[in-house]
N, C-alpha and C positions, 0 to 999 in steps of 0.2 A: 205494429212493431209490439213486441211483448218485453216490457223492462224488468227483469227477475230481480236484481239488485241494483243499489247504486253505484255508478261509476267509482271504481277505487282510482289511486293516483299510477296504477303500474300501465306500463307499455299496455295500449289496446292492438289488437290483432282482429281483424274479419276472417272469419271461415265459412267457405262457401261450398253448397255440393247438394246432390239429392237429399242426404243426410252427413248434417255436421257434428254428429254428438262425441265420434273418435276424437277429431281436432279440438272441439273446445274443451274437452276435458283433458286433452293433451295439454294446451296451453296455460291450463289452470292449473295442472299442478306443476308447469314451469314458471309460475309467476306472474303470468300477464293475464290480462283482463279480456278475455275473448268475446266477442260478438258474433253470433249465429244467423247463417243465412243457409234456409234449408226447406222441404215439405212439412217435414212430421212435427217441429215442436215437442219432441217428444222428452218426456221428463226429466231425463237425466240431461239433455242438451240444455235445457231453461236452468236447471240447478248449477250446471255449470259456466253458463254466458251468462253476462250482465245484462244482454238484450236478444232478443231473438227477432228475424225475420221472415216473415212466411213468403217465398219465392215459388211457391207450387203454382203449375198449371192443368192443363185437364191431363187428368189420368197422374201416371207416375212420372210427372217430368217438369221441368225447369222452366217457367215464365220468363222472356228476356226482358220484358218491360220492368217485370215485375224484380229482376234481378238487379238492373243497371240502376233503378230509383233507388232501392235497398243500400247499394254498394256507393251512390251517390251520399245517402244519407250519414252512412259510417264514414265518410271522407272527412266530415265534418267535425266529427268526438275529436274530444282530445287526448295529445299522445297516441294518435293512431298510426302502426307500423306499417301497416299495409293488410294487403288481403291474401289469404290462401286457399288456392282452389282444392278439390277434392274431385270423388268419383261423381260423375254424371255434368260436370262442368263443359267437357270436351266442346259440345256442338257449337257454344256462346264465346269461347274463349277469341276467336279472331275477331270478333264484336265489341272486345274488351280490350284489345292489345292497344296503348297509346290514346286512350279517352281522357281528355283533362282534368274531368271532374271525381274520377273516382281514385280511389286508395292505391297507393302503387301495388304492383302484382309481386309479391314474394314468391318467387318461380321462374320457371322456363319462359323466355321472350318469344314472340313468335318465330324469330329463325330458328332457335333450338325445338321448339314445337313442332313446326313443319316437316323439319328434318327428320323426326323418328313418326309422324302421325300421319304425312303423307303415303300413303302406300308405296305409289311409283318411285319416290325417291326414297325409303326406307329399304324396299325390299333391292334396289340398286345396289343401296351402301352395301347391305350385307352381301351381295354377291361380290362386290369390288373386294371387301374385308374377306373373302370367304370364309363367310357364316354362316353355318346351314341352315336353310328355312325349307317348310313344306311349299310345294310349288304352289305357285300363284298366278292368278290369270284377271286380265281387265277387261276381259269379254266372257258372255256366258257360254260356260262349255257345252260342246254339241250334246253330249251324253253329261246329267250334271249327277251322276250317281258316282258316290264318293266324294263329293266337292261341297263346300258350304260357303255360302254368301256372308259378308261382315262389310259394316259401316264402318267406314275410317273414326268417324267421331264417335264410335259407341263406347260401351262399359258395362263392365258385371255379365257380359253373357247374353245380355238381350239385343244385341245386335247383331249374333250369329244366328242365323236361319239356314233352311235348305235351301241349295243352290238354284232352286225352280221358283223362288220367289224373292223379293226383295230389289229396291231402286237405288239408284247412286251409291252401288256397292262395289266392292272384288271381291275376285272367288278365291279361296284358298282349298287345295286336297287335302283331305282328312290323310293323316299320317298317324302312326302308332307311338305309344308313350305314353307314359304319366306328366299331366300336367304339373308344371312346377312353375316358380316365380322367384327371382331376385331383387330383393331390395339393395339399393345402391346410394351413396350419395356423392354429387357432384360438383367440382368446385375448381375453375381456372384449368378446365380442360383437363384433371386427375381425377379420381373416383376412388373411395371406401366401399368394399364391400361390407355389405352386415349381414347378410346371411339368405337362406334357401329356407322354402316353405313348399311344402305340398298344396294344391288347389282340389277344393270342392266343390262338386256342382251338381246341379240337380236338372231333369227335363221337365219343360213344364209346356205343356200344351205343345206349341209348331217350335218352339224357343228349346234346342236339344243341350246348352252348356250352361245355364243361369248361374252364375256365382252364387256359392253356398257357405261359403268358409275357408279355413285354410289352419294347416298344422306345421308349426316347425319352432325352433330351428330346428332343421333335419340335415343330417350328414351324407356327404356326397364324397365318392372317390377322389381321391388325391388327384389325380390328372382330367376329370371330368370339373372340379373346382378350378383347375389352371386353368383350363379349357374356357370356359364361364368367365371368369375373372381378365382374361387378354380379351375375350369380345367385347366384354363392357368397357374396357379401358379405349379400345380401339375407337367402339362407338363415341365414348362421351368426347374423345381427342378431337372425331372429325365434327360432333357437332354441337358442343360446347353445353350439353346440358347442366343444369344447378340443380342442388337441393335433392331432395327426396325424390326418385325415380323407383320402376321396378319393370324388370325384363319377364315378358311371360315365355316359356318356354316349354317342347314336349322331353322328355329324357328317356330314352329309349335302348337299355345297356348302355353302350358308349357315346353311342350317337345322339347330340344334341342340335336339334332345330327350334330356331327361335319363332314366334308366333308374332310378338308385338311390343313395345314399350310404352308403359303408362307414364306420361312426363308429368307426374304431380305425385304427391304421397298417396301411398299406397294401402288398402285398409290394413294389410299385412303389418304393418309398423305396429299395430297392437302387440303383436308378437312378441316381438323384440323388446318394447317397453314394458311388457310382461315378466319376460324373464331375466330384464338384465335393470332393473329398476333403478341402480344406482350408479350404473356406468357412465352415463351422460348427465351430467348434473342439472341438465333442462330437459332430459328426455329426447326423444330423435326429432320433436317439433324445432326444439333450441338447436338443436343440429342442420336442420333443413333453414331456418332464419340464418344462421352465423355463415352457411355455404354460400346463400345467396346475396345477401347484403355485404359481407364482410371477404368471402371467399376462402373461409376457413374449413378444411376439412376435419372429422374426428378420426380418433384412431380405430383401428378395430378391433372390435370386442373379444372377449376372453372366450374361452369353450365355456358354452352354456351351463349353468348348473343345473338347470329343471328346461321344459320344453312346454309350449303353451299349445291351444286351438282356439278357434272360436268356429260357428254353425251359427247361420241364419235359423231362425223357426220361419215355416211358412204354413198359414194357416188352414190344416186341414177343410173347414169350414166357416162362412160369414158369421161372426156374432159382433157384440157391442161390448166394449171394455168396461166392467164395472169397478167401482172405488175400490173395493177389496183384490179385484183381481189387479189394478195398479198396485198397489199396495203393496201386494205380496211379491210382484215383480222388481218392485223397486228397494224391497227388503232382503232379496236373493242376489246374494254376492258375484252369481256366476251371471246376470241378466243386467244387460245393458240394452239400451235404445228403447226405454220402457214406456207404453204410449200412455197415454193419459185418458181417465175416465170420462167413458162418453164417445170415444174415437168410435168408427164403426171400421172395421176391419173385413174384409171380403174374401173369401176362400180363395188361396193361391197368394195371397200378400204378405209380405213379412209383419209379423207380429214382434220380433226381438232378436237379439243377436247376444247368444251363450258363449262364454269364454273363460277358461278353465287353464291352470297349470298343473302336473304332473312330471313324474321323476324321467320318465320316458314318452315317446311317442305312440307307441301300444297305450301305454296307460292313459295317455291325453286321447287316443280314439276310444278307448273303453269310456272314458267318464263323459265325455260330449254325448255319447250314445243314452251313457245313464240318463244324462240332464236333460237331455231330449226329448225320452221317454215321458222322465216326470212331467214336463213342460205342456207335452200334449195332452195329459190326463190333467193340467190346471184348465188347459182351454175345455176339454169335455166338460169340466165341472161347472166352467163360467156359462157354456152353453145351456146347460141344465138350469139357468137361474134366468133365463129369457126366453120369452117367447118369439123374439124377431129372428129366429136361428133361419140361414138360409144355407141348407144342405148343398154337399158335394155332388154333382150329378158324375 
């Protein structure tokens, strides 16, 4: 465990996932005392959290034993409200439900989670509700061309592979359309829609759809918005989803095809907190806690005054983070998930997340491209300062 600052008298909340920086930062802004559990212990994660626990396993994965031990230790902290799970926790949630020595979960319970994460139950529900989705098979298609394999407990696109590979998977036929997501908050079988975002992805080796960021809020036609609102409310009514959740879908003209639901706070909440910093007094994390613990739903947000975007920067080559590189990233307002000096980052691994705002989605897209190009130059400059570079082949 790393202790960043003495614990304050504010209520504690534990935030856990592959990267906990987003939730730790949001909790600190809400006046809470966050305790972070993740793999990276990035510089800004530690700056916003009063303590950090390393829960990393082999590669970029969470070690369940370390996770449980860290949660047990956070449960003993004073004024602990509970823990919030984010991306990467999906494979471990079943083992955490009902554990007596852990902080209470501020999020979806076992029943609601299974209703949307078990593909057999979820797609049967969509069919019953008349909500469109790509064709799904639970047996490997005889002709795998045009199909992908997905793990039900995956996240971030790293659980999606060609249909000719993978175990413990289900199969989904590729379908046309722009990948999108909608963020919503559920409470007492009702829902408030927060907004829509365009999803960005990159191809990484055998993985065709690795999550690389998002843009939003984006405007959709009124009929499309109405259809999505009806779908979300119908799903929440049947599953009792609570707090922040997101629904991923393909938008192909007027056609909507639902892909999956992330039954936990989504990374897209960064966009909406950036665009509407004063709409919700304690930000979206405060809305999440109110919805889960008290059953309160926030009001729908007004028209967005600006738009926002985030993009993950993946290392084009291996390098070791220098103090100057870490300091430069920390001093850059667009840069988040700042690696500590001495961190070894291999080719293809995430370096940081860029977050920008602009008057329009197109302007956001251009600014992200500009910032991304500048950041790659920064990596190249850093590379030239070291002799242990591993080039990309």
